[in-house]
Kinemage of the C-alpha trace (Angstrom):
@kinemage 1
@onewidth
@group {chain A} dominant
@subgroup {mainchain}
@vectorlist {calphas} color= white
{ca met a 1} P 117.875 103.643 118.998
{ca lys a 2} L 117.176 103.606 115.258
{ca arg a 3} L 113.865 104.272 113.511
{ca ile a 4} L 112.964 102.270 110.398
{ca lys a 5} L 110.297 104.118 108.425
{ca leu a 6} L 108.013 101.836 106.443
{ca lys a 7} L 106.039 102.781 103.359
{ca ile a 8} L 103.371 100.146 102.718
{ca thr a 9} L 101.696 100.308 99.303
{ca ala a 10} L 98.525 98.245 98.922
{ca leu a 11} L 98.361 96.206 95.705
{ca ser a 12} L 95.192 94.287 96.565
{ca pro a 13} L 92.382 94.691 99.126
{ca leu a 14} L 93.420 94.213 102.763
{ca ala a 15} L 91.259 92.123 105.092
{ca ile a 16} L 92.314 93.429 108.515
{ca ala a 17} L 89.571 91.971 110.693
{ca ala a 18} L 88.268 94.026 113.610
{ca asn a 19} L 85.335 91.963 114.841
{ca lys a 20} L 82.643 89.699 113.492
{ca ser a 21} L 78.922 90.406 113.707
{ca gly a 22} L 77.015 87.469 112.275
{ca ser a 23} L 78.239 86.520 108.814
{ca ile a 24} L 80.028 89.841 108.222
{ca ser a 25} L 83.696 90.379 109.055
{ca gln a 26} L 84.366 94.074 109.694
{ca ala a 27} L 87.709 95.712 108.951
{ca glu a 28} L 89.984 98.013 110.899
{ca asp a 29} L 90.791 101.461 109.493
{ca tyr a 30} L 94.544 100.884 109.866
{ca ile a 31} L 97.131 98.068 109.821
{ca pro a 32} L 98.002 96.939 113.378
{ca gly a 33} L 101.642 96.629 114.336
{ca ser a 34} L 101.080 92.985 115.282
{ca val a 35} L 100.074 92.230 111.673
{ca ile a 36} L 103.258 93.841 110.308
{ca arg a 37} L 105.366 92.086 112.939
{ca gly a 38} L 103.855 88.708 112.147
{ca ala a 39} L 104.216 89.153 108.375
{ca ile a 40} L 107.918 90.024 108.590
{ca ala a 41} L 108.682 87.240 111.073
{ca ser a 42} L 106.787 84.738 108.917
{ca gln a 43} L 108.759 85.630 105.797
{ca ile a 44} L 112.078 85.405 107.647
{ca leu a 45} L 111.182 81.909 108.852
{ca gln a 46} L 109.961 80.780 105.432
{ca leu a 47} L 113.079 81.994 103.640
{ca ser a 48} L 115.374 80.457 106.241
{ca asn a 49} L 113.583 77.094 105.963
{ca gln a 50} L 113.946 77.260 102.184
{ca gln a 51} L 117.641 78.097 102.612
{ca thr a 52} L 117.250 81.138 100.369
{ca pro a 53} L 120.661 82.451 99.206
{ca gly a 54} L 121.768 85.495 101.184
{ca ile a 55} L 119.482 84.981 104.177
{ca ala a 56} L 122.199 83.324 106.266
{ca glu a 57} L 124.616 86.184 105.600
{ca gln a 58} L 122.041 88.576 107.078
{ca asn a 59} L 121.908 86.381 110.212
{ca leu a 60} L 118.109 86.515 110.055
{ca val a 61} L 117.491 82.777 110.120
{ca ala a 62} L 115.404 80.990 112.725
{ca asp a 63} L 117.077 80.622 116.132
{ca ser a 64} L 119.841 83.057 115.119
{ca gly a 65} L 121.007 85.911 117.303
{ca asp a 66} L 119.419 88.623 115.184
{ca phe a 67} L 116.036 86.921 114.877
{ca ala a 68} L 115.900 86.323 118.625
{ca ala a 69} L 116.915 89.925 119.329
{ca leu a 70} L 114.189 91.238 117.021
{ca phe a 71} L 111.274 89.139 118.226
{ca leu a 72} L 112.148 87.121 121.341
{ca ser a 73} L 114.436 89.240 123.544
{ca asp a 74} L 113.499 91.278 126.595
{ca glu a 75} L 113.778 94.449 124.484
{ca pro a 76} L 112.443 93.407 121.066
{ca ala a 77} L 111.871 95.664 118.087
{ca ile a 78} L 108.788 97.877 118.445
{ca phe a 79} L 106.405 97.686 115.478
{ca his a 80} L 104.067 100.688 115.322
{ca asn a 81} L 100.656 100.642 113.684
{ca ala a 82} L 100.502 101.693 110.029
{ca tyr a 83} L 98.097 104.577 109.452
{ca pro a 84} L 96.738 105.690 106.048
{ca ala a 85} L 98.814 108.412 104.374
{ca val a 86} L 95.942 109.466 102.084
{ca ala a 87} L 94.966 112.995 103.143
{ca lys a 88} L 91.953 115.119 102.251
{ca ile a 89} L 93.560 118.326 100.953
{ca ala a 90} L 91.779 121.635 100.356
{ca asn a 91} L 92.637 122.726 96.822
{ca lys a 92} L 91.691 126.210 95.660
{ca ser a 93} L 89.098 126.004 92.911
{ca phe a 94} L 89.074 128.027 89.708
{ca leu a 95} L 85.283 128.239 89.916
{ca ile a 96} L 83.591 131.219 91.545
{ca asp a 97} L 80.686 131.105 93.947
{ca lys a 98} L 77.944 133.107 92.227
{ca glu a 99} L 76.259 134.022 95.505
{ca lys a 100} L 79.474 135.150 97.231
{ca thr a 101} L 81.918 136.179 94.514
{ca glu a 102} L 84.419 137.573 97.013
{ca lys a 103} L 84.611 134.252 98.857
{ca glu a 104} L 87.300 131.739 97.891
{ca lys a 105} L 86.043 128.331 96.837
{ca tyr a 106} L 87.898 125.116 97.609
{ca asp a 107} L 87.664 121.563 96.343
{ca val a 108} L 88.754 118.587 98.413
{ca ile a 109} L 91.144 116.177 96.719
{ca ser a 110} L 92.828 113.049 98.068
{ca arg a 111} L 96.584 112.738 97.928
{ca val a 112} L 99.379 110.742 99.574
{ca val a 113} L 101.440 112.997 101.857
{ca asn a 114} L 104.758 112.554 103.649
{ca asp a 115} L 103.781 114.433 106.824
{ca glu a 116} L 103.636 112.695 110.207
{ca ile a 117} L 100.281 110.988 110.754
{ca leu a 118} L 98.835 111.522 114.229
{ca val a 119} L 95.692 110.613 116.153
{ca leu a 120} L 93.321 113.377 117.203
{ca pro a 121} L 92.847 113.539 120.992
{ca val a 122} L 89.384 112.669 122.285
{ca thr a 123} L 89.150 116.199 123.673
{ca ala a 124} L 88.836 117.524 120.098
{ca val a 125} L 85.309 118.582 119.106
{ca ser a 126} L 83.537 119.821 115.993
{ca ser a 127} L 80.074 120.967 114.914
{ca lys a 128} L 77.286 118.386 115.157
{ca thr a 129} L 75.788 119.484 111.832
{ca asp a 130} L 78.955 120.135 109.798
{ca ser a 131} L 81.888 118.389 111.434
{ca gly a 132} L 85.402 118.266 110.043
{ca phe a 133} L 88.373 120.431 109.174
{ca lys a 134} L 88.058 123.710 107.343
{ca pro a 135} L 87.338 124.893 104.675
{ca lys a 136} L 84.725 122.277 103.722
{ca ala a 137} L 83.393 122.012 107.282
{ca asn a 138} L 83.106 124.274 110.316
{ca gly a 139} L 86.462 123.305 111.782
{ca val a 140} L 87.835 121.354 114.730
{ca phe a 141} L 89.193 122.633 118.054
{ca asp a 142} L 90.421 121.190 121.352
{ca thr a 143} L 88.792 121.583 124.767
{ca leu a 144} L 91.364 120.168 127.222
{ca ile a 145} L 92.942 123.414 128.436
{ca asp a 146} L 89.702 125.428 128.513
{ca arg a 147} L 87.880 122.694 130.411
{ca phe a 148} L 90.720 122.442 132.930
{ca cys a 149} L 90.631 126.208 133.505
{ca ala a 150} L 86.829 126.249 133.777
{ca asp a 151} L 86.882 123.537 136.448
{ca ala a 152} L 89.566 125.415 138.385
{ca tyr a 153} L 87.475 128.606 138.305
{ca asn a 154} L 84.278 126.666 139.190
{ca tyr a 155} L 82.537 127.630 135.970
{ca pro a 156} L 80.529 125.334 133.686
{ca tyr a 157} L 82.084 124.703 130.308
{ca asp a 158} L 79.766 124.103 127.356
{ca pro a 159} L 81.625 124.839 124.107
{ca ser a 160} L 79.829 125.847 120.933
{ca asp a 161} L 80.705 126.293 117.281
{ca leu a 162} L 81.486 129.927 116.434
{ca lys a 163} L 80.703 129.617 112.728
{ca ser a 164} L 77.279 128.166 113.505
{ca leu a 165} L 76.604 131.026 115.924
{ca glu a 166} L 77.428 133.541 113.194
{ca glu a 167} L 75.116 131.757 110.763
{ca lys a 168} L 72.445 131.356 113.489
{ca thr a 169} L 72.253 127.592 113.084
{ca asp a 170} L 72.685 124.693 115.507
{ca ala a 171} L 75.887 125.560 117.407
{ca arg a 172} L 76.213 122.336 119.384
{ca val a 173} L 79.457 120.395 119.140
{ca glu a 174} L 80.336 116.739 119.578
{ca ala a 175} L 83.486 114.701 120.023
{ca tyr a 176} L 85.590 114.458 116.881
{ca gly a 177} L 88.687 112.795 118.341
{ca ser a 178} L 90.498 109.493 117.690
{ca gly a 179} L 90.608 109.974 113.908
{ca phe a 180} L 93.798 110.436 111.890
{ca tyr a 181} L 95.187 113.793 110.811
{ca ser a 182} L 98.367 115.499 109.675
{ca lys a 183} L 99.664 119.049 109.546
{ca thr a 184} L 101.707 120.284 106.623
{ca asn a 185} L 104.937 122.181 107.254
{ca asp a 186} L 104.265 124.488 104.294
{ca ser a 187} L 103.634 127.899 105.876
{ca glu a 188} L 102.164 129.220 102.616
{ca thr a 189} L 99.299 126.721 102.768
{ca lys a 190} L 96.205 128.392 104.221
{ca tyr a 191} L 94.551 125.237 105.572
{ca gln a 192} L 97.341 123.153 107.085
{ca tyr a 193} L 95.327 120.453 108.855
{ca arg a 194} L 94.145 117.432 106.853
{ca ser a 195} L 92.101 114.406 107.836
{ca his a 196} L 93.262 110.912 106.850
{ca ser a 197} L 91.121 107.895 106.096
{ca val a 198} L 90.768 104.898 103.817
{ca ser a 199} L 87.574 103.645 102.202
{ca thr a 200} L 86.246 100.101 102.482
{ca arg a 201} L 84.021 97.741 100.534
{ca phe a 202} L 82.402 94.358 101.072
{ca leu a 203} L 83.386 91.200 99.220
{ca thr a 204} L 80.637 88.563 99.293
{ca arg a 205} L 81.705 84.944 99.046
{ca val a 206} L 79.951 81.587 98.914
{ca gly a 207} L 80.789 78.685 101.184
{ca ile a 208} L 82.379 75.530 99.737
{ca asn a 209} L 81.119 72.025 100.408
{ca arg a 210} L 84.153 70.083 101.622
{ca gln a 211} L 82.923 66.727 100.279
{ca arg a 212} L 81.953 67.851 96.772
{ca ala a 213} L 84.369 70.817 96.523
{ca thr a 214} L 81.512 72.887 95.067
{ca ser a 215} L 79.429 75.762 96.366
{ca gln a 216} L 77.256 75.019 99.378
{ca asp a 217} L 73.588 75.989 99.429
{ca asp a 218} L 72.505 78.826 101.729
{ca ile a 219} L 76.018 79.656 102.931
{ca phe a 220} L 77.172 83.183 102.161
{ca tyr a 221} L 79.560 85.422 104.018
{ca ser a 222} L 80.924 88.926 103.498
{ca ile a 223} L 84.391 90.300 104.186
{ca glu a 224} L 84.907 94.018 104.666
{ca val a 225} L 88.238 95.021 103.128
{ca leu a 226} L 90.330 98.167 102.911
{ca asn a 227} L 90.382 99.412 99.334
{ca glu a 228} L 93.685 99.151 97.503
{ca ser a 229} L 93.203 102.376 95.508
{ca phe a 230} L 91.622 105.805 95.805
{ca val a 231} L 90.474 108.571 93.480
{ca glu a 232} L 92.609 111.692 93.666
{ca asn a 233} L 89.995 113.935 92.073
{ca pro a 234} L 86.396 112.683 91.622
{ca gln a 235} L 86.017 114.837 88.503
{ca glu a 236} L 89.026 113.315 86.734
{ca gln a 237} L 88.882 109.727 88.050
{ca asn a 238} L 92.637 109.436 88.640
{ca trp a 239} L 93.270 106.227 90.603
{ca his a 240} L 96.293 105.745 92.859
{ca ser a 241} L 97.420 103.018 95.254
{ca val a 242} L 96.667 103.525 98.945
{ca val a 243} L 99.788 104.068 101.065
{ca tyr a 244} L 100.240 103.409 104.791
{ca arg a 245} L 103.133 104.596 106.952
{ca ser a 246} L 104.602 102.914 110.000
{ca asp a 247} L 107.775 102.792 112.089
{ca ile a 248} L 109.934 100.074 113.579
{ca leu a 249} L 112.132 101.070 116.529
{ca val a 250} L 115.280 98.983 117.033
{ca asn a 251} L 117.874 99.510 119.769
{ca asp a 252} L 120.860 98.098 117.875
{ca ala a 253} L 122.078 100.009 114.788
{ca asp a 254} L 123.532 96.929 113.054
{ca leu a 255} L 120.352 94.974 113.667
{ca ala a 256} L 118.283 97.843 112.273
{ca lys a 257} L 120.398 97.874 109.112
{ca ser a 258} L 120.020 94.104 108.663
{ca leu a 259} L 116.246 94.335 109.005
{ca thr a 260} L 116.076 97.290 106.599
{ca asp a 261} L 118.120 95.418 104.004
{ca phe a 262} L 115.931 92.325 104.375
{ca ile a 263} L 112.727 94.316 103.843
{ca asn a 264} L 114.066 96.188 100.811
{ca gln a 265} L 115.454 93.031 99.188
{ca asn a 266} L 112.147 91.188 99.624
{ca phe a 267} L 109.732 94.110 99.312
{ca gln a 268} L 107.202 92.234 97.129
{ca ile a 269} L 106.772 89.011 99.101
{ca phe a 270} L 104.837 90.317 102.113
{ca arg a 271} L 101.145 89.582 102.683
{ca leu a 272} L 99.112 91.357 105.349
{ca gly a 273} L 95.836 90.372 106.970
{ca ser a 274} L 93.631 87.365 106.353
{ca ala a 275} L 92.496 85.584 103.172
{ca thr a 276} L 95.955 85.953 101.625
{ca ser a 277} L 95.511 82.623 99.804
{ca arg a 278} L 92.490 84.127 98.029
{ca gly a 279} L 94.302 87.097 96.519
{ca leu a 280} L 93.981 89.571 99.390
{ca gly a 281} L 96.704 91.286 101.376
{ca lys a 282} L 99.331 91.832 98.680
{ca val a 283} L 101.547 94.835 99.475
{ca glu a 284} L 104.919 96.359 98.721
{ca ile a 285} L 106.985 97.469 101.708
{ca thr a 286} L 109.994 99.777 101.446
{ca ala a 287} L 112.125 100.791 104.418
{ca thr a 288} L 114.442 103.696 105.198
{ca ile a 289} L 116.538 103.985 108.343
{ca ser a 290} L 117.020 107.151 110.388
{ca asp a 291} L 117.832 108.335 113.893
{ca thr a 292} L 115.108 108.715 116.518
{ca leu a 293} L 114.768 112.435 117.045
{ca thr a 294} L 112.289 113.881 119.516
{ca asp a 295} L 111.194 117.391 120.485
{ca val a 296} L 109.482 116.512 123.767
{ca glu a 297} L 111.106 119.380 125.671
{ca ser a 298} L 109.879 122.065 123.261
{ca arg a 299} L 106.360 120.586 123.202
{ca ile a 300} L 106.150 120.625 127.016
{ca thr a 301} L 107.350 124.241 127.060
{ca glu a 302} L 104.799 125.286 124.430
{ca phe a 303} L 101.962 123.455 126.187
{ca asn a 304} L 102.679 125.221 129.490
{ca arg a 305} L 102.929 128.577 127.721
{ca gln a 306} L 99.515 128.077 126.129
{ca leu a 307} L 98.063 126.889 129.446
{ca lys a 308} L 99.385 129.976 131.237
{ca asn a 309} L 97.975 132.335 128.598
{ca arg a 310} L 94.592 130.650 128.734
{ca trp a 311} L 94.579 130.733 132.542
{ca gln a 312} L 95.057 134.498 132.439
{ca leu a 313} L 92.150 134.872 130.005
{ca trp a 314} L 89.850 132.988 132.358
{ca ser a 315} L 90.915 135.239 135.252
{ca val a 316} L 88.596 138.011 133.989
{ca phe a 317} L 85.661 136.151 135.558
{ca ser a 318} L 87.041 135.758 139.076
{ca thr a 319} L 90.033 134.741 141.140
{ca pro a 320} L 90.425 130.982 141.683
{ca glu a 321} L 90.718 129.554 145.158
{ca asn a 322} L 94.111 128.070 144.291
{ca asn a 323} L 96.563 129.023 141.581
{ca leu a 324} L 97.097 125.556 140.153
{ca leu a 325} L 99.834 126.772 137.805
{ca glu a 326} L 102.073 128.224 140.497
{ca asn a 327} L 105.415 126.390 140.664
{ca arg a 328} L 104.089 123.454 138.608
{ca thr a 329} L 104.764 122.016 135.154
{ca tyr a 330} L 102.027 120.253 133.204
{ca phe a 331} L 102.246 117.661 130.446
{ca thr a 332} L 99.896 115.281 128.671
{ca leu a 333} L 100.129 111.693 127.506
{ca asp a 334} L 98.181 111.291 124.261
{ca leu a 335} L 97.641 107.715 123.108
{ca gln a 336} L 98.464 107.291 119.422
{ca ala a 337} L 97.349 103.651 119.489
{ca glu a 338} L 95.263 101.379 121.664
{ca ala a 339} L 96.940 100.458 124.949
{ca ile a 340} L 96.723 97.607 127.456
{ca phe a 341} L 97.075 98.698 131.092
{ca thr a 342} L 97.257 96.473 134.163
{ca glu a 343} L 97.228 97.613 137.792
{ca asn a 344} L 96.962 95.274 140.766
{ca trp a 345} L 96.401 92.343 138.381
{ca gln a 346} L 93.343 94.027 136.894
{ca arg a 347} L 92.754 95.765 133.567
{ca thr a 348} L 92.260 99.525 133.722
{ca thr a 349} L 91.919 102.503 131.383
{ca val a 350} L 93.626 104.999 133.705
{ca ile a 351} L 97.364 105.619 134.008
{ca ser a 352} L 97.812 106.254 137.716
{ca pro a 353} L 100.877 108.125 139.055
{ca lys a 354} L 102.231 104.822 140.364
{ca met a 355} L 101.886 103.217 136.921
{ca leu a 356} L 103.540 106.161 135.185
{ca cys a 357} L 106.490 105.996 137.574
{ca lys a 358} L 106.820 102.304 136.783
{ca phe a 359} L 106.805 103.025 133.031
{ca val a 360} L 109.692 105.502 133.399
{ca asn a 361} L 111.643 103.493 136.033
{ca leu a 362} L 110.955 105.921 138.893
{ca asn a 363} L 108.843 103.495 140.935
{ca asp a 364} L 111.488 103.069 143.667
{ca glu a 365} L 111.745 106.818 144.177
{ca phe a 366} L 107.939 107.161 144.194
{ca ala a 367} L 107.567 104.319 146.734
{ca gln a 368} L 109.884 106.102 149.187
{ca leu a 369} L 107.539 109.100 149.400
{ca asn a 370} L 105.437 108.940 152.539
{ca asp a 371} L 102.374 111.170 152.483
{ca thr a 372} L 99.977 112.176 149.701
{ca glu a 373} L 101.336 115.727 149.436
{ca glu a 374} L 104.862 114.524 148.712
{ca lys a 375} L 103.578 112.153 146.041
{ca glu a 376} L 101.495 114.905 144.412
{ca asn a 377} L 104.506 117.196 144.389
{ca phe a 378} L 106.420 114.476 142.576
{ca ile a 379} L 103.669 113.557 140.087
{ca lys a 380} L 99.912 114.183 140.098
{ca leu a 381} L 97.200 112.973 137.744
{ca glu a 382} L 94.926 115.937 137.014
{ca val a 383} L 92.439 114.817 134.347
{ca val a 384} L 91.667 111.656 132.353
{ca tyr a 385} L 89.663 111.297 129.142
{ca ser a 386} L 89.535 107.672 128.012
{ca ser a 387} L 87.256 104.861 126.874
{ca tyr a 388} L 87.690 101.133 126.385
{ca asn a 389} L 87.098 98.321 123.929
{ca tyr a 390} L 87.943 94.633 123.587
{ca arg a 391} L 90.565 93.171 121.272
{ca ser a 392} L 91.608 89.687 120.292
{ca gly a 393} L 93.405 88.234 117.274
{ca trp a 394} L 94.991 85.195 115.713
{ca asn a 395} L 98.515 83.999 116.360
{ca ser a 396} L 99.695 82.447 113.091
{ca ala a 397} L 102.855 81.011 114.635
{ca trp a 398} L 100.948 79.077 117.289
{ca gly a 399} L 97.782 78.512 115.269
{ca leu a 400} L 95.743 79.731 118.224
{ca met a 401} L 93.427 82.600 119.045
{ca lys a 402} L 94.904 85.363 121.188
{ca asp a 403} L 93.420 86.215 124.563
{ca ile a 404} L 90.623 88.777 124.618
{ca glu a 405} L 92.116 91.958 126.063
{ca leu a 406} L 90.448 95.055 127.473
{ca val a 407} L 92.169 97.948 125.701
{ca thr a 408} L 92.119 101.708 126.134
{ca asn a 409} L 91.076 103.333 122.878
{ca arg a 410} L 93.480 105.496 120.899
{ca gly a 411} L 93.153 109.247 121.396
{ca ala a 412} L 92.897 108.975 125.203
{ca val a 413} L 94.340 111.972 127.081
{ca tyr a 414} L 96.032 111.998 130.511
{ca leu a 415} L 96.996 115.336 132.065
{ca phe a 416} L 99.756 115.212 134.705
{ca ser a 417} L 101.592 117.857 136.696
{ca thr a 418} L 104.784 117.975 138.739
{ca lys a 419} L 106.771 120.480 140.753
{ca lys a 420} L 108.993 122.837 138.757
{ca glu a 421} L 112.059 121.415 140.462
{ca asn a 422} L 111.284 117.979 138.956
{ca glu a 423} L 110.730 119.254 135.411
{ca lys a 424} L 114.168 118.308 134.070
{ca lys a 425} L 113.986 114.792 135.515
{ca trp a 426} L 110.556 114.123 134.034
{ca thr a 427} L 111.428 115.616 130.650
{ca asp a 428} L 114.343 113.219 130.257
{ca lys a 429} L 112.191 110.255 131.276
{ca leu a 430} L 109.342 111.254 128.965
{ca lys a 431} L 111.686 111.288 125.968
{ca asp a 432} L 112.320 107.578 126.475
{ca leu a 433} L 108.658 106.917 127.258
{ca glu a 434} L 107.568 108.368 123.908
{ca leu a 435} L 109.863 105.910 122.135
{ca asn a 436} L 109.177 102.812 124.242
{ca gly a 437} L 105.425 103.252 124.717
{ca val a 438} L 103.201 102.504 127.706
{ca gly a 439} L 101.467 99.377 128.954
{ca asp a 440} L 101.733 95.792 127.737
{ca arg a 441} L 102.603 94.360 124.297
{ca thr a 442} L 104.196 97.571 123.063
{ca cys a 443} L 106.263 95.570 120.558
{ca glu a 444} L 102.989 94.782 118.728
{ca gly a 445} L 101.959 98.409 118.309
{ca phe a 446} L 100.001 98.854 121.531
{ca gly a 447} L 100.725 101.790 123.832
{ca gln a 448} L 102.222 104.212 121.314
{ca val a 449} L 102.145 107.618 123.004
{ca gln a 450} L 102.937 111.254 122.277
{ca ile a 451} L 103.827 113.839 124.901
{ca cys a 452} L 101.838 117.105 124.661
{ca asn a 453} L 100.119 116.750 121.305
{ca glu a 454} L 100.261 120.141 119.587
{ca phe a 455} L 96.504 119.986 118.825
{ca his a 456} L 95.798 120.913 122.459
{ca ser a 457} L 96.832 124.458 121.461
{ca val a 458} L 94.004 124.762 118.903
{ca phe a 459} L 91.308 126.758 120.706
{ca arg a 460} L 87.674 127.527 119.924
{ca glu a 461} L 88.256 130.919 118.300
{ca glu a 462} L 91.025 129.447 116.132
{ca ala a 463} L 89.269 126.286 114.920
{ca val a 464} L 91.115 124.646 112.025
């Protein structure tokens, strides 16, 4: 499988509609994979209908083998969501704090980074009064492992913010998950975690009378759009284009190369979102091809090491009734995008053991297990943290509205465990699962998942 990395540079505001409330159309904070998929497919069809020179040689014309393999086959290309690459970076200031001269002072600047953009798990929390990453805020930490240990030891778990306790202020914390973040690989950087976001604004428009082709009285509407530029440093007013990053996963290497060449040769013709005929949605897309490398095995090993260390720390209070870590391996599924799950013909927000086995093609082996103990030895769902929302959309090819789907929100966390003897089998299956995704409509960006997000190893006393 090949990975096509996309760099999407916004040249005009993007109207990526989330939902409508009255006369206001609200925007998403990212570009869905279905929007990217539809834009590329639309341009391929338009160029093939126009008989553009060179398009036939790429075999990307309508009804061709490559086009069908990309969009219509049983294993189509997987288009991931595009998340903003604009990070809030802590930059050491030359100014000195007069009250605390020994304390370093930092300014926050915005900058496009090349690091992998991830979604914070919903188990991440931060201070209620000063939430966010250090140094400008009190820091963020994860609660999954500590809460699991507390439940096993029959102790209540009510985390608090250490910095607020030191300053004798409100130490309560609240959920901070499901936002975007990245971690720099530069070991010399003191604050390695950065939050990612993109600003929005409203464009107010007047309705047009279809008979007179002039403005209509008392008809106004507003469109919320993603800004096409950002200020790097508020003091200097340096404006730069907003960049989004996404991936396309393609099974066939030759097909991946053809798609990459098509995108790079036509990088200025793509339009994303709605209102493209009114000047919105103009972008530049560049593509680079690479192999799909994964470090699932090392992440599972590190997660279990951290879980074991934390379990031993909790043992100072008492001895648990059962040693849940004995002869078992734990792993998490962390949703990096919204997902659509179906079980027994009904929508759900929980990945049951039976569903997980179906995702990794182990459902026949799971069905042969007789009693509950055998099934739990094979795979057991320990903890779930998830929420839901509703999603719809517009299918440009059909000219119809998409069905309203119940989706599980991004950032959801599922903790599973299995017997040590099954660790190798599950590790191999989870490598493929991380690439293929979970649930329905994965080719449109739904169901993107990461195994054992490294943020679960950020504990309360080491908030970042």
